Steps between C-alpha positions, in 0.01 A plus 500: 500500500639839400501790737316809386749772445417859594459737211807684391541849644330750276515865612221611262260230626589582862442872437163431339401273789585777747299751297201266503526454878521878545196555275298237688583673828392836355171349381431357848580832669285693251210260565532554875506878453202481265294301751603734781407806294161346421430445869613855581278641224202300630555638851548855369176484301317382810647783709408755232141374482470503879636857521265622226203340674600653834521844335159452336353392835659799675371741235149354532513542878654849480338687213670820383303799636616712205359245261158511664497883491579502130232240432249715689595810300469327164131426567418870555 
């Protein structure tokens, strides 16, 4: 039975293998950042909607007295 010999050293193949490993690592990191950004965006949208609703609720509970005066004058 013959022993399997390792491939001969080949600097170009080794360089390409390193580039592939580097690219795969970049793809994984980019995917992690993408998922993290999606979660952050989801949370930010929720916070924005909550803040807008709180402002609308506050404005409904605290009507602008100037606005009511102007509305009263426009009916005269």
